[in-house]
N, C-alpha and C positions, 0 to 999 in steps of 0.2 A: 556149387558153383547157381547160379540164381535161377528157379524155374522161368525162363523168358521164350515167345517166340523171337526176340530180336538178336543183332548179331553179338556175336562175346568173344573178349578176344581179353588176353593177358596184357598187361601192363606194359608200355613201351616207351624205350625215349624219345622225345621229338625229333622228328624228321625233319632239315631244312631244306625249303624248296631249293633244288639246284634255280643257275641261269641260265644251264648251259644244257640242252634237252641231248646230246652227240654223247655227251663227258659221263650219262647215266644210261641210255639206253640205246641196242642196236636198231634205230629204226628199219622200218624197209622201207627201201624206196619205190615199193609200191603204194605209202602211205599217203598223203596228200596233206600238206604242211597249208594249215587255215591262219588268219589275222584272226583280231582278236574281233574288230570291225567286221569281219564278213559278218561274222556269226552272228555279231548283233544283229546285222542286217538281217541277215535268212531268218533272223527268230521275231522279227519286229522287236527288238533294244529289248528281250527276255519278259514280252509281256505276259499275265499271269493266263490270256487267251492261248495262249500256245504252253502252257506247263501242261507236260502229260504225266506227273508225278516226282519223289521226293523220297529218299534214302537218306544212310548213311554216307554216300559219296558223296549226294549234293543233289541238283535239280535236274532231270530230264526237261528239254523243252524240245519240240515240234517247230522242225525251220523246210524251207527249198532251199533247194541249191542248182545251176548249172547240170546239166546229163553232164554236159564233156566238158564246157570251162573252170565247175565245180565254183562261180561266183555266186553269190545270192541273189536270188530272185524275189519275183511277186508271191505272196501267199498263192497257190494251187497252180503254179507255174515251175516247167522244172522238177527233179525229183524232189521227193520229200522224203527227210532224214530226220533221226531224234538225235539232241545234241546235249550230251553231261558235261555240267558245268557242275568243277571241283569244289565246294567251300574251302573257305580259306580255314577254317581250320576244320577239318573233315574228318567224321569215325575212322575212312579208310586211309586219310593221309597220300603223303605228294608218292609214300614208296607202292604203293599197291594203284595206283593210278599209272605211277614206271612199269610193273605187274603187267596192267591190260595192254597198253603202248607194245610192250616186250610180246606177248605172248601172240595176241590178236593182231599185230601190224606182222607176223610171220609165220604162223597157224592159217590153212585154209582149208575146210573144211561143209558141207551142206548144211551139217548139221549146228555147224558154229554161228552166230551171229557175225557180219563182217561188215568190221571195223575200218569205215571208208578215211578217217582222218583224223586232225588233230591240233591244239593250238600247244600251245606256251610262249608266251607273253606275259614280263613280271609276274604278278603272284598269279596270273587266271590260267589256270587249267583247263582244258576243255577235249572233249573225245566226241567225235562224229559218226554215225553207227545207222546201215542201213534200217528204216523205217518197221515196225511190226504191228501190224494194225493192227492185228488178235489180239495186244497185248501179253501179256502173263498167262501161265497155265492156272499162276494162285490166286486171277480177279475169276476164272472161269469156273473155277472151284467153287469160291470161296465169299465171295463176293453176293450180296445181297439183292435179287432182283434181277440177276444176272441169268439168260437161258444156259441150265444146263449141258455138258456136253455129253453127247451120246456114247455108247459101250467102243463100240468102236473105234470112233475117234481119241477117246480115253487111253485106250491097245496098240495104234497107231501113233499117240505120241509118245508112248513108252517104248515103243518100236525107236522113236528116233532119237530120245535122249538116250537109249543104249548103243546106239550107234555113233555119238557123237563126245561120251564116253571110252569106248571102244578106240576110236580111234586114237582118242587122248592119251590111253594108256597105250599105244602102238611103240615098235622102237623104235618109228619113225619119228616121232614125238615125244613120249616119255614123259608126258604131265600128270598129275595129279590133281581134280579142280582142286579139293578139298570145301568146295560153297556152295552143294549142290542143295536145290531147291524148287520148290514148285515158283517160288519169284526172282529166279534166275533162270526159268525156262520160258521164252518168250513166242508164239504165234505168229505164223505170216498168213495173209490172206485165204490162206487154202488148208489151216492149222495144223504145218508143218511147223516142229519143236526145234529150237534151236537154241543150244547154251549163251546165255550173256553172264556180263560182268564176273570176268579175271584176275581180279583185285588182290583175291588168296591163291593164286592157282601157286604151284612148284615145282617142278623139276621132280622127277621121282628119280628111287635107287640105281646107282650104276655100279657096276664089277660086281664085288659080292658082298656089297652092302644089302642089306634086305629090309632099309626101310631109311625114311629120312624123317632127322630130327630135328624138331619145331619148335616155337611158341604154339599155343593154344588157340586156335580162331574159328569161327565158323556162325553154328544158328545152335542154338537149345532144342533139340528133340531130333535133329537131323544127324549129327556129326556122333561117328560111331563109336563109342565107350571107351575101348583101348585107346585111343587117340586121345578123348580127352584126359585119360589115366593115367598116359603117359608120356604125350607128347608125339611116340612114334607115328608117323605118317605111312603110309602103305596104300599102293590103288585098289586093296581092298578095305578100303576108309570109302573110298567114293562109290563100295559095291552097297557097304550099309545104305547111303545116305539113298542110293539107288532103288532099296528098298522100301526105305522110309517115304518116297513119293511114288516107289507103283501103291503103296499101303495107300496113300491119301487119292489117289484112285481109284480105287475101290473104294474104297466107304465115302468119300467125300466130305474127310474132316481133318481137319489141322493135327500136322506132329506134338505141337500143346493147344493146347484150345483151354481156360476157363470155362468160356464157356458151354464146349463140348462136354468135359470133364470134371463139372465140378469144384466143388471148394482141392480134389484131390491131386498132390502133388505127379499124378501120374499121367506119363506121356501117350498117344497112340498107338505106340508102339507093345507097352507094357498093358492098355485095353485089348488091344486085337489080339496076340499073340495065342490067349486058349483057343481062342476060334478059330488058328491060322493050319490052328495042330489037325482040325476034325472036319474032315470034311461033311462031314452034316450039319455043323456047325456053323460053317466061316460061312453062309450065306446071308446070315445073320447082323455081318458090319458092313454088308454091298451098302452102297447109298442109292436113297430110297428117291432123290429125284429119278433115277433111271425108270421109277416104274415096273421095277423086274423086266425089262427090255435087255437081256443080256446073256447069254451062252452063258448056262450055268457048268458046263464042265471046262469053257475059256476061264469061269473065275475062278472054280477051284485050283484050276491049273496055273494063274496068274497068282491067290494068292499063296499056294505051294512056293513060290519060285521066290514074290515076297521074304517065306519065310527061312530060306536058305540063303537071301544075302543077307537077312538083322540075326543069324546064328552070332552068337558073343565070341567065338573063338574066328578073328581071323582066315585062319588057313582051313575053316572048313566052307568059308562063302566061298559061291563060284568067282571065277572072274568074270569080268564083262561079256568077253569072245563067248563063252558058252552063255549066259545072261540072254544076251542076243537071241543066241539059237535058240534057246528056248521061248522067247518070247516068239520067234519064226514061224514055230511051231503049234503056237495056241491052236483052239479048236475057233474059227467063226461058222456060224449057221450060213446054213447053205444063201438062205434071202440076206442077210448082210453082207455076204460076202459076192453077191452080181453086182455091189452100187459101190463106187471108194468111198475112203473115211470124209471126206470135203463134200460130195452127192448126198452123204445121209446126213448132217452136220449141218448144211445151206438147207437141206428139208426143216430139221427141227430147228433152225432160227428163223424158218419164214414161215412155216406154220405151228410153232410149240409142239409142247409135248404135256401130256398130261399125268400130271403129281397126283402121287397115288402111293398110300401107306402100307408098302410092304410090311408082310406079314412076319416076313424075318427077320426084322429089327430087331440089334440085341438090348438087352438094356446096360443101359451104359452103369457098371461096379463100381462097388466105393474099388479100393485100396485093399483090405481087408477080404471084403467077397473074395480076393483070386488068391 
């Protein structure tokens, strides 16, 4: 498997686009069916200035619709939404588009992005979501020139992601997310985190089954090793991916990044593991952009939790319920606990934070030195 931070997927047969959505999916009655013309008008004909981003699924655009009638409105009026337009020859394809409609059309939780509606018209496939003004966690952690998010905000995001996964793994939902990564975690105006992109999600095992056997898809550096090796998918696969995201929150480094790890094929997990198991060394992996402004005990506890989530044997990883409980017990300094994560981050956004070089910064070793 190639070392890449892009999604990887086993070869699959072409999935023909169905002209009858209801024949392929059980659409929730809570979803609004939009016409393609409506969404063209909502985005000013998908003009470049409304483009929010582009990925394997297609392009995402910013649009405006009436809050009550859901009709397109002039920019700046009504409510703002994010509209994802599937590429005709999309990487994810029609099958994943249907999975997105099925899961987000029926699941409701404060830590899942809200799907408002969809459009299926001839070859066009679009989805309409609530707009998440702070964008993805990926941008806040890795995009150059972006104000770093505080320690308290990072742990707040980790807890909320854990809440979303705990809900998905519950008996009521029984869903395995399968593609947890920083780019699929979106933030609202108050830095509340929500899981997005359910195109690769799968129903969890039922009855006496311990796993789901499926083709291997996901993102290099985040996918659990046993899943990559066997195609056996369990909720513990998501736990591993959460451990990688938690490690990114701690270190400010990508799961796989040639810029950070030189020319070796080493991943963030491989680089960080020797430090995670030693409380005296763990602070060496901390993001220097935090300027040392974090709880030492909290960082050590979070690192220990990440190490548990990243255990090679899925049976030895905690379940997401236990992960969430551990995060809620994390030490928060007295000064930080007096303010909400939103208040602290807003202060940083307005006034900035001094970037200092931490004396604990770890030397990035080669594979041989580990």
